[in-house]
C-alpha positions in Angstrom: -72.2 -19.0 -0.9 -71.1 -20.5 1.9 -70.2 -23.4 0.2 -68.3 -21.2 -2.7 -66.1 -19.8 0.6 -65.4 -23.3 1.6 -64.0 -24.4 -1.8 -62.0 -21.4 -2.6 -60.5 -21.7 1.0 -59.9 -25.4 0.2 -58.2 -24.7 -3.0 -56.0 -22.0 -1.8 -54.9 -24.7 1.0 -53.7 -27.3 -1.4 -51.9 -24.3 -3.2 -50.2 -23.1 -0.7 -49.3 -26.6 0.6 -47.7 -27.5 -2.7 -46.1 -24.5 -2.6 -44.7 -24.9 1.0 -43.5 -28.6 -0.3 -41.9 -27.8 -3.4 -39.9 -25.1 -1.4 -38.6 -27.5 1.1 -37.8 -29.9 -1.3 -35.4 -27.6 -3.0 -33.8 -26.3 0.3 -33.7 -29.7 1.2 -31.9 -31.0 -2.2 -29.8 -27.5 -2.9 -28.1 -27.0 -6.6 -24.4 -28.8 -6.5 -21.8 -26.9 -7.6 -18.2 -27.2 -8.2 -15.5 -24.8 -7.1 -12.4 -25.1 -9.3 -9.4 -23.0 -10.1 -7.3 -23.0 -13.0 -3.8 -22.5 -14.0 -2.6 -20.9 -17.5 0.9 -19.9 -18.0 3.4 -19.0 -20.4 6.9 -18.7 -21.2 8.4 -15.9 -23.0 11.6 -13.7 -23.9 11.6 -9.6 -23.2 11.4 -7.2 -26.1 12.5 -4.3 -24.3 15.4 -3.4 -22.3 16.5 -0.4 -20.1 19.9 0.3 -19.1 21.4 3.4 -16.9 24.8 3.9 -15.5 26.4 7.1 -14.0 29.7 8.9 -14.3 31.2 11.3 -11.5 33.1 14.4 -11.3 34.9 15.5 -8.3 36.5 18.9 -7.3 37.5 21.4 -4.7 36.3 23.8 -7.7 32.4 23.5 -8.0 33.4 25.5 -11.7 35.9 22.5 -12.2 34.1 19.7 -11.3 31.3 20.5 -13.7 33.5 21.5 -16.5 34.9 17.8 -16.1 31.7 16.6 -15.8 30.4 18.0 -19.3 33.5 16.8 -20.5 32.6 13.3 -19.6 29.3 13.3 -20.7 30.6 14.0 -24.2 33.0 11.1 -23.8 29.9 8.9 -22.7 27.4 10.1 -25.6 30.6 9.5 -28.6 31.2 6.2 -26.6 27.7 5.0 -26.7 27.0 6.1 -30.7 29.9 4.1 -31.9 29.6 1.2 -29.9 25.6 1.6 -32.5 22.9 2.6 -30.0 21.0 5.1 -31.5 21.6 8.8 -30.0 17.9 9.4 -29.6 17.7 6.2 -27.0 20.5 8.4 -24.6 18.8 10.1 -22.2 21.1 12.1 -19.7 19.1 13.0 -16.5 19.8 15.9 -14.5 23.4 16.6 -12.5 23.4 15.9 -8.8 25.8 17.4 -6.4 27.3 17.1 -3.0 29.2 18.6 -0.9 31.8 16.3 0.1 33.5 17.0 3.8 35.4 15.2 6.5 34.7 14.7 10.2 36.9 16.6 12.5 37.7 15.2 16.1 40.0 16.4 19.0 40.7 14.1 21.8 38.3 11.7 20.5 35.3 14.5 20.6 33.7 16.2 17.0 34.6 19.3 17.1 33.0 19.9 13.4 33.8 18.9 9.6 36.4 19.9 6.8 35.6 20.7 3.1 37.4 18.4 1.0 35.2 19.3 -2.3 32.2 19.0 -4.5 30.8 15.0 -6.3 29.1 16.1 -9.1 27.2 12.7 -11.1 25.0 12.1 -13.8 23.0 9.3 -14.7 22.3 8.2 -18.5 19.4 5.8 -19.4 19.5 3.6 -22.9 16.0 2.3 -23.6 15.7 0.2 -26.3 13.9 -3.0 -28.7 17.7 -4.1 -28.9 18.3 -5.6 -26.6 21.7 -8.1 -27.5 23.2 -5.1 -28.5 21.9 -3.2 -25.4 23.8 -5.9 -23.3 26.6 -5.8 -25.0 27.1 -3.0 -24.5 26.4 -3.1 -20.6 29.0 -5.6 -20.4 31.9 -3.4 -22.2 31.3 -0.2 -20.4 34.1 -0.4 -18.2 36.1 0.1 -21.2 35.4 4.3 -21.0 37.8 3.8 -17.6 40.4 3.9 -20.3 39.4 7.1 -21.3 39.6 8.7 -17.8 34.9 8.0 -16.8 34.4 7.0 -13.2 31.5 5.5 -14.9 29.3 3.0 -12.2 27.1 0.7 -14.6 23.8 -0.8 -13.1 22.2 -4.5 -13.9 19.7 -4.1 -17.0 16.0 -4.4 -16.9 13.9 -6.7 -19.4 10.3 -5.7 -19.9 7.7 -7.2 -22.6 5.9 -4.8 -24.7 2.9 -7.2 -25.9 1.9 -8.1 -22.0 -1.5 -7.5 -22.7 -1.9 -9.7 -25.3 -0.4 -12.5 -23.4 -2.4 -11.9 -20.6 -5.6 -12.6 -22.5 -3.8 -15.7 -23.8 -3.1 -16.8 -20.4 -6.6 -16.4 -19.0 -8.0 -18.4 -22.2 -5.9 -21.0 -20.9 -6.7 -20.9 -17.5 -10.6 -21.2 -18.1 -10.1 -23.9 -20.3 -7.8 -25.5 -17.9 -10.1 -25.0 -15.0 -13.6 -26.4 -17.2 -11.6 -30.1 -17.8 -10.9 -30.2 -14.1 -14.1 -29.0 -13.2 -16.0 -31.8 -16.1 -13.4 -34.8 -14.7 -15.1 -34.2 -11.5 -18.6 -33.7 -12.3 -18.2 -36.8 -14.1 -16.5 -38.9 -11.2 -19.3 -37.9 -9.3 -21.7 -39.5 -11.4 -23.3 -35.9 -12.9 -22.5 -33.6 -15.8 -20.9 -29.8 -15.8 -23.8 -27.6 -16.3 -23.7 -23.9 -16.3 -21.0 -21.3 -15.2 -22.1 -19.4 -12.1 -19.1 -17.0 -11.6 -15.6 -16.6 -12.9 -12.2 -15.2 -10.7 -9.3 -14.0 -12.2 -6.6 -14.2 -9.6 -3.2 -12.7 -9.2 -0.8 -12.0 -12.4 2.7 -13.4 -11.1 6.1 -12.7 -14.2 9.0 -14.6 -12.7 12.3 -15.6 -14.2 12.0 -18.8 -16.1 13.6 -21.7 -14.1 13.8 -19.8 -10.6 12.9 -20.3 -7.4 11.0 -17.0 -7.0 8.6 -16.6 -4.8 4.8 -15.8 -5.4 3.2 -12.9 -3.8 -0.2 -11.8 -2.6 0.5 -8.6 -4.6 1.7 -10.3 -7.8 5.1 -10.5 -8.8 7.3 -8.6 -11.5 10.3 -10.1 -12.7 12.5 -7.3 -14.6 16.0 -8.9 -13.6 15.9 -11.7 -16.0 15.7 -11.2 -20.1 13.7 -14.8 -20.4 10.9 -15.2 -18.3 7.2 -17.1 -17.1 4.0 -15.6 -16.8 1.2 -17.4 -14.9 -2.1 -16.5 -13.7 -5.1 -18.5 -12.2 -8.8 -18.7 -12.6 -11.3 -19.4 -10.3 -14.4 -20.9 -11.7 -17.9 -22.3 -10.3 -19.9 -24.6 -12.4 -23.4 -25.8 -11.3 -23.5 -30.1 -11.3 -26.5 -31.6 -13.4 
């Protein structure tokens, strides 16, 4: 019985020694890992335009100012429709009213205000997939001045309705770019690329084509340019064999 216990004890020591030895080898020779960043970008042209303008009426009598604004509204609507804009794409927002007053001073001291009148304004917005048409209208809208309408135009904003599909395509490009880079690094180090360990997507950026816009940590989203460049990064980690 003593001999049997001694044999079992000896076998246990040998197994433990092998386990510890194997663990030491693995700790002293950790698996090699490559971390690489790939870039995917794509140029595209916006397929949706949003354009806004504002017209103003002024009068000392509120009712008269409102009637004038309504008259200008019909002039604006008729003008846009005559230029080929669909009535369904024309959105008039609520009327804004501001009571205008001038400061009054006596002997250099402020003593109150003097009522000048009411300024009423209303904005109109057009959203359309006919980008070229709305661009043309936004450039010619000053023609309304000849019709007696005080109209202020804002620069158009440009969007892309297939952004989700484009993003998937760019992720594929960035992943492929990172894999090719990783293969080259593994080859130059005398190894071969192993299994993918992790993949992390970076920030999605949209800038104007051929612009010097700065990227941001939160992601840039250019709406001023019709032609844009979208980019994304993918951070991959591979084992090296």
